[in-house]
N, C-alpha and C positions, 0 to 999 in steps of 0.2 A: 438632368438625364433621369432620374427617379421619379420626377414629375411626369416626363411624356411617358413612361413606361406604364405607370397609372392611370393616365389618361388612354393609352393605347386598348387596356384590358378594362377598363369601366363599360359600363352599360349604354345603353341609350339614351336612357333619359339623363343620366347623371352627365354625359358628354354634353346632349343639349342644354342642360341647366349651367354646364361650365362655361359654355361658348358664351351664353348670355349675361353671365356675372360677370367674365373677364373682360367682354368687350366694354360693359357700363363700366366696370372698376378703372379701366385705361381711361376712357372719357373722361370720368369724373377726378381721374388722379392729375390728368392734364389740367383741368379747369380750377381746380383747387390750387395747384402749383402757380399757374397764372397769375390768381387771383393773389395769392399770399405774396409774391414777389412785387405786384404791382401795389399793392398795400403797404409792404416795407417800404419801397421807394418813396411814396408820396409820403409819408410818415418822415423820413428822414430829412426830404426836402422841406417840409413844412417846418421842421424844427430850426433847421439851419437857416432859414427867411425871417423865422420869428426872433430868433437869439440875434441875429444879425441887426435887426430892427431896433431891437432893445438897446445892442452897444452901440448902434449912431446915435439915439437919444442920449447917452449916457457921455458918448464921446463930444459930442455938442455943448452937453452942459460942461464939461469940465475942462473945455478949451479955455474960457478964461481963466483959469487957476493955474493951468499950464502958462499962461502967457505972463500974468504977474508971479510967476513963480510962488506959487501958495501951495505947496502940498498938503496943507491939512485941510482945506477946502476942499482939494481935489479928492481926497479918501472920505469924507464925509458924503459927496457927490455919489462915490463907487459906492457906498452903503446901500442903492438902490438897487444894487444886485439882489442884496438878502430876499427881497419880494419874488425872486425867480430863485428854486429850489435846485434848478439843473445847474445854475452858476456855481462852481465850486470856487474859482479864483480870479481876479483880474489884475492888472496891474498897467500904469500909465507911463510911457518911453517918453522923453523930451527926444528933442533933435537929434541929439548924439547917441540916443538910443540907451541912455543910462536911465535906469527905474526912477520914475518921481514920485509915484502914489502907488499903493497896494491896497489890495482886497481879496479877504481869505487867507488861506495856508500855503507860503510859496515854499516847501520845504523839498528833503530829496526829490521826492515823487515829481514836484515841477520841474525840479532842473534837469531829470530825466528825460522829461517829455520835451521840455524847451531843448535840450540837445540832439532829441532824436528829431524834432521837427523844429528847425531851424526856418527864419523868414524866407530863406530862398525857395524851401519845400513847400511852402504854402502857395495855394493856387486860387484862382479865381473863376468863377463861369458867367457867361455874359445871362446866361438864363436864372442863376440865382441871385448872384450879389453884384455890385457895381464893378466897374475896371479895376476900382482902387484899393476894393475891400478884398482880403483874401480869406481862406478857410482851409483845413486840413483835419481827418480823421485820423486816429490813431489809439488803438486799444479802449473802442467805446469810449473816446475824448473829442469832444470837436474843439478844435484850435480856430477861433476869429480874431484878425487883425484888421481893426478898422482905424482911421486916420482920423487925427485930430486938427481942423481943418479952421485955422481964421483966416477969411477970404483976403488974398488969393493964395498964403502961406500954409504948408502943413507944418504945424508947430511940434507934432509929437505922434504918437499912437498909441491904442487901448490894445491890449491882448488880453483876450478872456479866455478862458477853458470853463467847457459846458459839460456835463454826463450826459450821455448817448445810452445810458442803461437803460431808459424807458422802453428803447425799441424792440430790446429784449422782451419785455414783458407783453409788448403790440404783438411782437411775432408769437408769441406762445399763445396768445389770446386768439391770434389769426389762425393757427395752426388747430386749435382746439374748436372752434367753431367749422374748419375745413374736415376734419375730421369726423365732427359729429354729424355732419351732412353727407360723408362717404359713407360712414356706416347705415346711416337710414336709406340713402339711396341703392347701397348694395342690398338691402333688406330687401327693398321692394322690387329692385332687378331678379334677384333670387327667388322672390317669391313669384313674379311672373314668368321667369324660366322655367319653376317647377309646374307651374297651371300649364303653358306650353309642352312642358316635355310629357307630361300625363297623357294629355289629348293626343300626341304624336304616339306614344311607345305603349300606351295602355294595354291593349291587346296582347302585345310580345309579353309584358310583364306578367298578365295573367297565366300565360302560359308558363311561362319560366317557375310562378310560385306552385302551378300543379304540380311541375316535373319535380321540384324539390319536394313536395308534400308526399307524394308517390316515393320518390328515393328515400325517404323518411319511414312512411310508413308502410313500406313495401306492400302497399296496395295496389295492386296491378288489376284488380277490377274495377277500379276507380274510371270515370270517362273525366273528359278536360270538355268542360262546357264555354265556349268562347265564339262569339258569333262576330264574327268578321266576313267580308265578302271578299277581301283581297288574300294575297299570298299567304298571309297568317291565318286566315280560313284553311286552306289546303294544308298548312305543315299540322294545323291541330288535328284535321282529319287524319292524315299519315299516324301521327305520334298515337290516337286513338287505336288504329290497327295494330300496329307495331305491340300496345298494353295487352291486346288479344292474343296475340302469339307468346308473348312472354308468360302469360297466366297459366297458358296450356303446358309451354315447357316445364314451369315450376311444379305444376303438380305433378309433373313424370319424373321429376328429379327428387321431390320429397318422398315418395314412394321407396327410389332408390336407396337416397341416403339413410333414412329410417332402418332398411335392411341391413349397410353398411354400419351404422350405430350401433344394434344388434350386435352382430357379428364382432366389432372391436371391444364392445364391454366384455363380451363372453371370454375373448382371447386376452384381455387385460387381467381378469378376474384368475382367468387360468395361470398366467404369469407371476401375478402377486401371490397367488397361494403357493406356487411351485417355490417362489425365492424364499416366503415364510419358512415351508417345510424345511427346506435346503438349510435354512439360519439357524430353528431350532434344535433339529437334527446335529448338525454341525457344534452346536453348543452344548448339545447333552452328552456327544460323544467326547468332548474334550474332558470331561470331569474325570472317566475313568483313565481316559489317555495319559494325563497328569501324572495319576500314580504310577502307570506302567514305566513310563522315562523317570519319573524321579525317583523309583525302587530299583529300577536299573542302574541309574548312576550311583547311586549310594553302593549297590552289590559290587559293580565295579570298582571303585575308590576302595573298598574293604577288600577286595580280591588284592587288588595290586598293592595295597599296604601290607597284606600277610603272605602275598608271593605266593598265592594260589592261582598260579598260571592255566592250568587245568580248564578252567570254568570260564576263564576271561572270553574267549571266542564266541562262547553258546551267551554270554551276557552281551557281549558288545552284537551280535546279532538279533537278540531281543531290544537293545536301545534304538540299533538302527531300525530295526522293522517299525520301531515305536514312531521315529520321527518321519520315516515314511509316510507313514500313516497321518501324521500331522500334517506333512505337506500337502497331501490329498484334502484333508480337510479344511485348509485354509484356501485352497484353491477354490472349492466348491464356495466357502464363505464369501470370498471376495467376490466371486461371480453374482452369488446372491444379492450382495451389498448393492454392486452395480447396478443389477438389473432391479433392483427395488427403490434406486436413486439415493440410498443412504453412505455413499462413500465419500468418506472424510478426509478432505485435503489439509495437510498441514506445512504450509506454506514457510519457508527460511531462506537466509542466504547459506551457501555451501560452495565449496570448490570442485568443477567437473572433474580436473585433473587429481584431485585426493580422491573423489568417489571412484575414478575408473582405475585406479589403482589398488584401492581397497577391493573394489568387486575382483580384479585379476589375481589379488592374492588369495583370495577367498575360493574362487574357482580353479585354480592351479591344480589341487591336488586331482580333482575330478577329470580335468582336459588332460594329466600327463595319465591318467591310468587307462587311458585308450591309447597311448602312445603317440597323441597328439603336442603338438608346439604351439604354445600362445604368445604371440606378441602384442605390442600395446603403443598406440601411435597417439601421442599427444600434440595437437596444433600448441604454437608459442603462444597465442592472445586469446586462450580460453577464459581468462579472469575469473570473476566471480558469477554466480547465475543466483537466480531467486525462483525457486520452485519447491516440490515437494522431494527432498532427496531420497526417504525411504522409498516412495512410489518407483523413481527413476533407477534406484539399485536393484527394486523384484523384478523390474521391465529388464535389465541389463542380465540379471543372473536368469531368467527365463531364456532369454535368447542364446547366452552362452552354453545352458546347459543342453539346449537344443542342439547348439551348433557340436559339442562334445558327444553327442548320444548318435547322430548322423554323420559323425566323421571316424574315420580309423585310419591311425599313424600319418596325420596331414597335417595340416596348417589353420590356425584360427588366428584370426585377426580383430582387434578392438581398436578401432580409430575413433578419435573426437577431434572435432571441428566446430567453429562457430562462425556464421556467415549473416548477413543481414538480409533479412525477408519484409519486405514493405517497411512499414514505421518503425518494426522490432528486428531484435536479435532473435536467430533460431539456433538452438543447441542439438547437434547432431552426433549422434552414436552409430556406427557401424559394425557391424559382427559379422564377419565374410568368413566361411570355411571351404575347404576343399573336402566337402563329403559327396552325398551321393545326389544331391539335387533334387528338383521336381519338374514336372510337365505342367504345361500352363492348366490342366485338366486339375490338376493337384494344387496347383497354387490358389484356383478359384474355390477350392474347398477348405482354405488353410485356417482362416481367422472365424470358424463356426463354432460354437461350443460343441464341446463332446466329438470331433470331428478331427481325423488325421485326414494325412494326405490321400489315404487310402487303407482299405484292411487289410492289406499283407504289411502296410507298416505297423500298423496297432500289434498285429502278431508276432512281427520279429521285434520292434522295439520297445512295445508297452506305452505306458501312458495312458491318460484321461483325454486328450485334447483341449484341454483350457488354460493352457500356459500361454499360448498366441492371442489367443481370444480376450484373457483377463491384459496381456501386454498390451493390446490396441485399444481397449476401453479405458485403460487407466493412462495411456499416453493422449487420449483424445480428450478426457479429462483434465490434463494438464495443458491443453490447449495446441497438441501436435497429433503425430498420428504414426502409422509404421508401415511400412513399404517394403517390398521383397522384390529383388532380382534371382532368376535362378536358372541354372541350366542342367540335365540330365548328365550325371556322369563328372561334373565338374565342379559343380559346388554352389553355394547359395550364399546371399549379401541380405542382411537385413537392416534397414536404417530406421531407427528410433530418432525423430525429430519433435522437441519440445520447444515451447517459448521459454527465452532465456531469462525472460524479466517477469513471469507470470504472476498475475494478483488475483486472487480467487475472492469470489463475492462471499463476504460473511457479517454475521451480526457483529456490530462494533462492542454492544455491550458484552456480549459472550467473549469475543476474543480480546477484550481488555481484561476481563476477571479470570478467564482459563489461562493455565501455564503452559509455558513452551512444553511441547512433545517431542521426545527424541528416540529414535529406535533404535535397538540396540541386537547387535548379531546374536546368533545363538552359539552353545556351545563353551567348553571351558575357558578358551582362548580368549572369549570377550570379557571376561572378567578383569578387574584391576584391584588386585591384592595388596598394592602397594609397593614399593621399589627395596630392591635389596642390594645393599651395598657390597661390594667384593673387590677385594684386593688380593692379587694373585700373579706378581710378578712372574712366576714359574711357569703358569697356566696349568699347573697341576688339576684345577676346577674345569677347564676349558669344555670336554666332553660331558659334564653333568650339567652343565647351566642350562642347557635347552629344557630341563624336564620343568625348571623353574620358570620360563617364560610360558611353556605351555600351559601352567597351572596358573597363569595370570599376574605374575611376578613380573616387575620391570627391573630387569639385571642393569645396575650403572657401576662400570671398571673405576676405581681411584687408586693413582700412583702413591700418592702421599698426602700428609694433611692440607697442602694447599688446593688438591684438587677435590678433597674432601669438602673443603669450605665452598669452593664453586658449584660442587654436586648439590649441597644443601640450597644454596642462594636458587638452583635453577629448578629443583624440585618443589622448592616451598613449604616443605615439610620433612620431618625427620624419617630416616628409613624404618622399615618394620624388622629389618634383620641386617646383620653385619659378618661375613663370611671373609675370613683371611685363609690363606694356605701359606706354609713355609716348607722348604726342602733344603736339602744340602748344599743344593747349588745357588740359593737364593736365600740366605737365612734373613734375621731380624724383620721377618714380615709385622711382627706385633707392635711395631710403634704406631702403626694405624689404630690399635686399639687403645695405645696412651693417650692419643690425639684425642678420640670421641670422648673417655673419661673426662678429660679436662674441658668438656664442652657440654654446658648445662643441658642443651635441648637434645643430647644424643647419650644423657647417660641411663636411660632408660630402656634404649633397645639393646634387645640381646645380641651378643658378640659370641661366636662359634669360631673356634681355632682348629684347623685342619693340619695334622703333622705327625711325624713319628713320637714314638714312645717317650723319647730321652726328651724332646722338646715340649711336653704337655706343662710341666711343670712353670718352664719357664714362660708359656702362654699365659698360663691361669696369673701368674704375676705379674703381668703386664695389662692386665684389664679383661680377659676374656672369661665369658660365663661358663662356658665348657670347652673342652678340645677332645677331638674325635680324631680317628685315622683318617686318611684320605677315602672317600666312598668308593665302593667297589663297583657300583652300577648306579642308575637315574633313582630308581625308587629306592636308595639307602638315603640318598642325600634331601629327595622329596619328604622322606619319612622325618628326617631330623629337621628339617626345615617347618614343617607341618606341627610339629612338637614345640619347638621354641618360636611360632610367631607368634607375636602379641598383637592384641586386638581388642579392643575395650567391647565386651561382651554384657549381657545383664541378662534380666528375663523376658522371656516374649510369650505373650498370650496369642494362641492359634484359635481363630474362632472358624469353623467349616461346618456346616450341617451334614457333610460327607467323613465318616472316619476314616476310611481309607486317605483321602486327601489330607486329613488333620494329623494323622499317623505319618504320611510322609513328610512333611514339613517338621513335624514333632522330632522323628528320628536325625535328620537332615540339621538342624539347629543345637540339637545336645551334641552330635557330631565335632561340633566348632566350639564347644565350650559354653554353650547358653543353657540358662534353666528354661524349660519350655513348660507349658501346662495348656491343655486342649478344650475347650467348650464348644456345643454342640449350636448354638444361636443367639443372637441379639442378645434375650432375655437375660441369659445365665450370664453372658459378657458383662451387664451392666451391676451385675450382682458382684462379680469376681472382682469387679473395678472398686467397687464399694469396699471390698475386703482390703485389698491391696493394689498399688498402682504398679502394672507393670513397666517396664521401661520401653518395650515397643508391642505394638498390634499388629497381627496380620490377620485381616479382617475379608472373608468372603463378601460377596455384594449382593448374591440371589438367597435369603435365607427365609425359614418360616419363621411367625411371629413378628419379630423384627428383623427388618431387612438392614444391609450396610449405611444407606443415606441415612437411616433414622436413627441407628447407634450412633453415627458419629455425629449426629446433631446432640445426641444426648450426652455424648461425653464431653463434647465441647461446651454444651450448657454448664454440665457439672464441673468439670475440670479447668476449663478456662485455658490461661496459660500454660496451668501445670499439665495439659493433656499430653500424653506419652505420641512418641512416632508413631505414625502406621502407615502402612502398606494395605493396597487393596489387592484382591485376588479373584477374578472373575472369568466368565467363560466367554465373553465380550469385551472389548474395547468400550470405554463410557462416552457416551455421546459430551458435545461441548457444553450442553447445559447442564448434565450432571457433575463434570468438571468444574463449572463456573460454581455450584454452589457448594464444592468440596470447602470445609474447613483447613486455616492454615496448616495445622500439623500434618495432614495427609502428605507424606512424601514421595509418593508413586504408585503406580498399578500396574499387574503383572496378568498377561493373560494366559488362562490355564493351560498346560502342555506346551507353549509356545516360551519357555523359559528355561533355563539351565537352574538347578538348585543353587549351584555356586553365585548364578548373579542375584537371587534372592538375598543369598548369605551377606555377601559382599556388599550389597546395597544399604541390608540394616545395619552392618558395621558402619559405613559412612555414615547411615542417618543419626550414629550416637557419637560421632566425632564431633570436636568444639566445632564452632562456627567457622574459624579461620582454615580448617583444614576439611571443611564439609563441603563438595562440590557439586552437591546433588542443586538443579536450577530449578527446584520447584518440583510439580507433579511430570515424574518422565513416567512414560507408558512403554511397557518392556514386552514388546510381542514379534512375530516373524512378519 
């Protein structure tokens, strides 16, 4: 079938050549085959006749020995067979068929052949042997059976085994000769076919070459010069006329394309300049914004600790305004990255159900603020997905924030399902609201940057109009898209569809060397300050524990020593604090402290008792480190916990050329018990490291004289394995190439203005924990 297709699509010259060669080959094959078969059969017949003649002579000579019963003489006569190497063995049989004399080896092979070729199986041929002579061919072995006659009686028989292996050599020789003749003949036939085909197809081939040359060189001014007075000549004239028309059209198109290229280059240059301007501006804005958010967090915590509630509302407004400004800057920066082609995707496996629940928990306060109700529907077959979970989370937050903005006292639904789309699975997130809805004209302007549905929407609801643009661009980068359905006064439904098994193209060397990137949420609730063991059978502390959880502590309730052991096994590290409360209704709560004091790994954990005045002495005797009354409010409990919260702290060196940013970090670390010193650039940092090696380094990335990359290389070269743990603070995320070049002691990167101070302090504490407790999986990136 394949050969037939090749023949149908071959050129004229090839077809003619194939026909000539094929016909010649077929004729030669038939002739060579007939010649070989004839020679093979002739050789076999001659061999049988010749060996039969020799056997008849020997049979005549041995007849007297058989008659006089003299086997010795008979065997001497049989030795005449040694002159013929083809004869392998022979034996003389008497009248009774018994062996009378033997020549050669009559071993097992002969017995086998004799049994497989009995006398009855031997045949004769009038054209080959006499009627009384028989032969058979078996396994390249000729069996001859010649009678021993003394007129007029047959006194015995001579059985001879002759090797016919020579015929295989003859066959090989004939085949070799036939192949040689066949090859030479095919070569000659091919040459004849080529000459014939060239004469027939020469003009057509010349036209074909000219067309290929013009197609390759794009020289439509060339003229095809083929002299032929038949149909080929007419085809050449028509082709030359067509070239003239193409040349005229190309001149017109070239002028138009030149104009379009100039316009495109000007537009691309303007777009790149805009993107670079936005990126640089956003980067520069993040440095002072980092100080605003950081100082406001510190002032809020200080005011809460000392109970100055009159300033809290204003401080929270400052902090909220800083966060709002940060979100605007992030939107501009994201759009500039997308338009400049520098959007980095971090692909990993995640649970779509867990991601949807996390987003719903995060956005729930904003949705409830407008009197709306949020519901989440998860399909049972979601399974695991592979994509950029952080980008998907950002897209869902944009869609849900929009739904909350344009819906008042209504319903908002987040539905997640998975379905087959061609060869891959698609993951779909639909956000449906009962808000104001949109007209078809408004939907047409929806995904344009810096554009909302119309001017009235911008005046009423505010916003930059970038959220949906960024969402669609990110979805398309993840192999999907965002679609919308909406009716005025009924509501809207946005569907985010992505590839459930997305694989981004990446440089293997960089992706192997770069560490895993994990995006974390903002705010105090995203920190992990450790877990607190609580033994409170009477529930005296129940109303106060929410403050611990909001501050980043994980609360674990235990009933007795057995539950304590299970909690330690589950958490894989000891608690940072233990709280127990005793009331008159439920006494003897201090037994849990006795169990902790008897456990070596829990002896360093602070144990706080909450009870009445009469029970304090008993609590201290049972293992409590301190005893206090039941806290009256959340802030009182939180202040005590912070006072006794044990964490390994040390000396931190903060390197930042911005004195305000350095001061914010210095105050934050000192509040958590660290010893902090600030230097302004990499050169001073190297000098400080030479004098005294700190426990931790917080390093700015862009600095004068010696930047962050150069400083880390110097520290790595001078300190080696003794280099301190390090965190990078930069205005933008590092590229994959920059991350791949980081030394091993770098624990993470924080983007200025896009992280909580407590995030950084908590990460620093974890970096100094023993390896079995350190959960940092390499270089983490903390950004919004």
